[in-house]
C-alpha positions, 0 to 999 in steps of 0.5 A: 450142552453146557456143564450146568444143563448136563448136571440136571439131565434126566430130571436128576436131583442135584446136590450143590455145595457152597464154599468160601474161596480162600478160607482158611487158605486157597490150597484148602479151597482147591482141595475141598472142591476136588474132594466135593466132586469126588464125594458125589456133589454135582455142582459147587458155588464158590463165594468171593469174599467181601468186606460187607456180605449183607446177604449171607449167614453169620458163618459166611460173613465170618468166613469172608473175614477170614479169607480177606485177612488171609490175603485172598484176591479175585486173581487168586480165585481164578487161578485156583479155579483154573487148577481145579478145572484141570482135574475135573468137569464139575460145574462151577458157579461164582457167587459174588456181590456186585462191588468186587465185580465192579472193582475188578472190572466186569469185562475182565471179571467175566472174561476170567470166569470164562477162561478159568472154567466158571459156568455161571454167576450169582450176584445176590445184591443185583436187583432184577431191574439192574440186570443189564449191568452185567447181562451183555458181558455175561452173554459175551463170555457165555456165563449164565446169570443165575437168579435167587428169587425170594417169596417177597418177589411173588408179584414179579416172579414170572418176569424174573423167572423168564429172564433167568438162565441155568437154574433158579435158587430159592432161599426156602422150601416154599412149595407154593413158590416152587410150583409157581416157578415151575409153571412159568419157567422150564429151568430147574429150581433148587432150594438153599438150606444152611445146614441140611439134614438127610431128612431135609434133603429127601423132603426138599428133593420131593418138590424141587430139582436140587439143594444148595448146602449153604453154610454147613461146609463153611461151618466145618471149615471154621471148625477144622481149618486146613484139616477140614477136607475129611470132615466135609467128605464125611458130611457129604457121604451122610447126605448122599446116603 
């Protein structure tokens, strides 16, 4: 059983945290991921910084800019992931736009995902119709392709869901959408929330299989820089409580 499937064992409600790699520096990102695992987060999404992050919140766009200004590279990210993987077995998912994958080389990218310890990949700007761009390479290296399905795709939900792997992300707690996804796919469904409160965590867990903390940790890193680890742990403890 892969690490992602194991995270959802026994119908467990999963807490997933998003961090932007290299913001403010790679050492802080590494310490953050380790601290998140120690704080009880079940999975971490690692964002690859990109110069034109059209699908992210303003906080994530600004974090991408800071990471790139600090010199973050894709190689740096994979080296950091390999160091994290020596310390724990928390599931790790790379979230990247298609451009960095193509520039790096999709075979090389997925190969490094595999060798460093990445379990899945989310490519928010890769349409379902173009999924074959990376499908074969992901399969070769056993990297799960995790989709983000928005309510706007309602007429294609069954088709997209049946091709999904790992789990499915929806960008809002749309009860009708979640119920439809559960009716057509056996995969867990998680809801992405920018800055979830403990109450939102409880309410969302009642209808979905987990929550992605989309921008809250990025915001804390922006406020506290390389001293952000303690603040992030405190925030996670409140959510878990």
